[in-house]
N, C-alpha and C positions, 0 to 999 in steps of 0.2 A: 201886668209882666213883667219879670226880672228876667236877670242877665243870668245866665246858669255859669255860676264862675266856677271849674271847673274845668283844670289841662287836658286835654284829648290827644290821643297820640295815634300817626301813623306807622306803616309798617317800618320805617326808616329809623323811628323812635325805640325801639325796639328789639332784643336780642332772645334766644330760645338758650333757656338755663339748663345742660349738662348734669345727667344722675350723676349723684355722689359718687356712686359707683354703679358699673352694667354686668348684668350677669353675661351681655351678648358681647362674643367673643368675633364674629366677624355678620358684616352687613346684612348677608344673602339671606340672616335667618331672621331678616324683618320682612315682613309683606305689604305691601304698600296698596294694596285691591281689595277691595270689597267684594264680599260673598260671590258676587255675578261675574267676578273676575275685570272689574272695570277699574280705573283711575280714579279719587277723587277730583273728577276736572270736568269743565262745561267747556265747551263751544259758546260765544257771544254768538244770540242768532242776528249776524252781522254778513251780508252778501260780499264781502272782503275775505272774508275766514272759511262761509263754509257753503256749499252749493249739493244738487243731485249727482254731482261728479263724484267728487270727492269725500262725500260722508262716508263710506264705507272703509275709505283709508284713516278717516279717524277711527271709527269702530274697531277696524284691524292693530291702530296702537291702542285699543282700550279706554280711547278716547270717547267719553259723551256727545252725539253732537245735537245741535238746536236746528233744525230747517229755518231761516230765516222768513220774513215776510214779503220777501220782493220773490218767491216763487208763487208762480199761481195760485190760487184760493181753491181752486179744488183738488189740485194735489196735494197742497197741505192737508188739507181735509184725510185724505186719503193715507197719508202719510200717519197722520194721529191716530186716525181709525185703529189703523194697524201697529200701535205701538214703537214711534219712533216719532220722537220730540218734536214738535212744530209752534212757532209763534204764531198770534193770532191777535191781530187790533179788539179791542172791546166790542165795538158793531158786528163785527166777526164772530166773537166768543159766545156774543148774546143770539144770534143768528142761528150758531151751528149747536148748542149744547143748554140753550137757556127753553128752549121748548122740545116736547115728546117730537125725538126724531126715530122711526122707526129703522131706520137705514142703518142708524148708529147703533139704536141699542142692542143689535143683533150679537156687538162686538163685542170681546169679552174687557179689553182696559183702553182708553184714549188717554193719552199723554198731550196735553194743551199749555200752552206757555201763553198767559195773558199779556203781553208786551206794548207796556207803556212805561211811558219816563214815570211819573210823579204813581208812586206805588200806595200813596195816601187815600188819593180816593175812596170813596165810599160805594160808588158804584162798582170800583175790584170786588169788594164783601158781597154787595148785594146781587152779583151776578154769578159769584164764585158758590153762594149758599143755595141758590136756585140749581144751577148745574148738579152740586152735591143732591140735591133732593130728588133728582131725576133720573140719574146713575149711581150714584152710593158712590160705592170703593170702585167702579168700573172707569170711572175718571178720575185721572190724576192731574194736579192741577198747581202750574207754578205760576208764581206772580212777583210784582214788586214795581217798582225798587224801593225801598224805605231808607229811610237816614234818620230815625227817629225808633229808639231798641223797644218803646212801649207798643210800636205796630206790629212788633211780632207776636201780641199777645192778642190782637184783634184779627191776625190771618187766623188763630191755633184757634181761635174761636167757629170759625167757619169753616174748617176742616181741609183748609189750600194746604198742601202737603210740603211744597217746596217754597222758600220766601229769597229773593234775588234780595242783596244790601248792599245800601251804597249809591250817593247821586252823588254824581262831581268828580271823582275821582278815575274817570276812566283818561286812556292817553286821544281820545276823537272826541271828547266830550267837554263843551263850554258851559255845562248849567251852571256849575258853582262860579267861575269865571265871572258871570254874566249873574246870577241874578242872590249871589251869596249864598246860598243852601247849603249844606254839607253838615257832614259827621265825620271828621276823624277815622279812617278805616279800622284803625289795630283797637282803638276804642269802640266803635260799633259794633263788633264781633265778639270782643270782649265781654260788653253790656248784653249783649242779646241771649249769648251761652248763657248767664248768670238767668237770665231768662227762662230761660228754655230747662234747666235743671229743674226749676217752680213745674213748670210746665207737665214734664216728665211725671213729677211727685203726685199734682194736683189730679193726674188725667188718669194715674192708678188708685187715687183713692175716692175720684169722683166723678166718673166719664162723662157725665150731664155739662159738667164746665167746657171744659175745653174737646172740639171733636178732632184735634189731631196735637203733635208735636213736631213742626213744620221741621223741615232740613234747612240749615243755615246754607246759604249762596254765596259767597264772599265775590262781589262785583264790582269791579273798578279797582285801577291802582297799581296793577299787578306788571312790575319792569323784570323780574326775571325770575329764574330760582327760589331765592331766597324770599321775595313776598308769599309766592304761593304755599310754601314751606310754612311760614310764619301763620298764616292766615288760618289752617288748619290748627297750628300748635295754640293758637289764640281759640279757637273753640268749630271754626268754618268746618259743615261738612264736605261741602265742595268750594273749589275756588273756579269762576267763567273767567274764561283770556278771549280778548280780543287781537290787541295790536300785537302782541308776542305771536299767536299762533297766524296772524298775517303775514309774518317773517319769514312762515315755514315757505320752501322751495312750492309745495303740494297745493299752498291755500288758495280759497279760490278768486282771492286779489288779481288784477291785473298786470300782468309782470311786464319789464321795461328793460330793455339789455340792447348793448350796441355793438357785441361781435358776429351775432349769427343771425345777420336775419334770413328770413326764408326756411330756417327751421324751428318747428315748434319746440316751445323749452322745457314740455312734460316728456319729449321726445332722447333727452338725455340719461343714461342709464350709466352708472356708479360716479356719483357725483359726490362731489367734496370742497368746502369752502377754503380757500385760502388765508384766508383773513387780511386783517387790514388794509381790506379794502381793496386784497390785489384779485378778489371776486372768485367767481366759479372753475373748474375743471369738470370733465363728463367725457362720455364716449359715446357717439351715434354711428349705426352701422360699421362699428369694429374699429372705428377712427378715434383718436383724444383729440377734444378738441379744448381750448382755451375759451371757456365763454365771456369771461371778465365779468364784473359785477352786473348784478341784476336788481331791481328795485320792485318791489310792493306797492300799489296804490291803494291806501287805507283811507278812510272817513269814519265818522260817526254817522249812526242810522239817523241822529235829529239833522247831520247838515244837509244841505242844501241838496248836495249828492245822494243823499241817501234817502230823503224827500221824493225827490227824483224818481231814483231807483222803486220808493214801495209804493207811487201814487201817481208816478208822469208827470207831476210839477212840484215845483215847491210849493209848501202849503200855507208854513206856519215860519217866526222867524226863528233860523237858524240858530242851533244850540250843539254844533258839533263841526270840526272843523276835517278838512281832507290834508293829509300827507304822503310824503312820498317816504318806504322805508327800506334800508338794503337788507335785503334777504340775506340772512345767516346760516341758516343750516334746515336737514331736511326733516322732516317729521320724522321718521325714527329715529333720526340722530338724539334731536329734542328731546324724544319721549325714555331712551335709553339712556341719556344726560340725568333726564329728571329720578327719574327711579334709582338712580345711583346716587343722587343727594338725597331724595327722601331715606330712603331706608340709610344712608348716613345720621343722619340727623335721628332717625329711629334710635338707631345702633348707642347714639351720644346721651340716650334720655332713657335706654332700657325699657323702651319699648317696641316690643316684638310685632302687635298688629294695629292695625290702620285705626283700629277706635280708641285703643287707647293710647297714641300718642295724641289723637283731638282733643281725646277728655282727661288727659293727666299730666300734659305738659307746663311746665310754666318757665316765665318769660320774664325778663327785668325789662324798666325805663333806663335808658341812656341820657349822659352829658351829651352836650352839643361834642365835645371834643372825642366822646367815643363813638360818637355816631359819624362821626368825620372820619375817624380811623377804620370802621368796617363798611364802610359803602363805597368803597374803591370803583 
């Protein structure tokens, strides 16, 4: 085997090229939503991000939620067969969807994520193919994670609709740090997008070659708004987010705060962040309070804490880490900012629709000096 002698790039290495001229006079002309009214975002299936209690809050803010594996199996099953994305282990997926199940077969749409770290296992393809043979289009499958562009083609062959792309970039992930397995995210998405274009063409010409044209989900390495927007410009259909969402005031993470012991943090209203670690202010029963700094407990699902949350015990060598993150925004405030920033990027590139922005935007690779200037 040979060394692949080609430079690969991360989000920090690239920037978006504006159009020569733009016909867009105001960013409100740009539509950052898909036809179903949702943003191109998924929550990571992490119990420090989302649970049954705050799921509706994400949907209210037009963010697609995925129920994590820490939620009881039967509850996740009910969610999945009623059209709510839910995560399952390989064994759980096989048990539920790879044999004819009369109860499940009566439902129209099933939304199931095969939630494993190594998306290159043949077992994923085998089980997905079997589930598709039984339920056909009535089951919608998300799987991954992959870090080799050509794996995308294998997913397309068996009919998987959504592919999580990225290994080792996540804020709570130590996989690459300890194994060396990785493909830098900007180059990974760009390379997969080029394959996707061919799949779309071949699929139109001969439907028996590829059974689906999977959506690309950029998963990992997101540090802020610009990374999300760059991922979309590179060709990702969706971006999956963990730590950035964990820092929301309404996230499922355990919150630690000092000034207001005895009052549930979610009981405060009119919340706003003062910045510079000054913390939060809010209203409780008509009175204003200085809540102070609030911290969120965040960990990767492959960490010791994540394994215990899913399985009741640590079952393998940890490939994740636990961290304390300062809470910096409400979900509504973050989402409103994201919508404005995405619309602004769309206006610079002369793209009025989200689909145009994903498929028609150009980016440039920068020198180290240029990287240092823009990544402030």
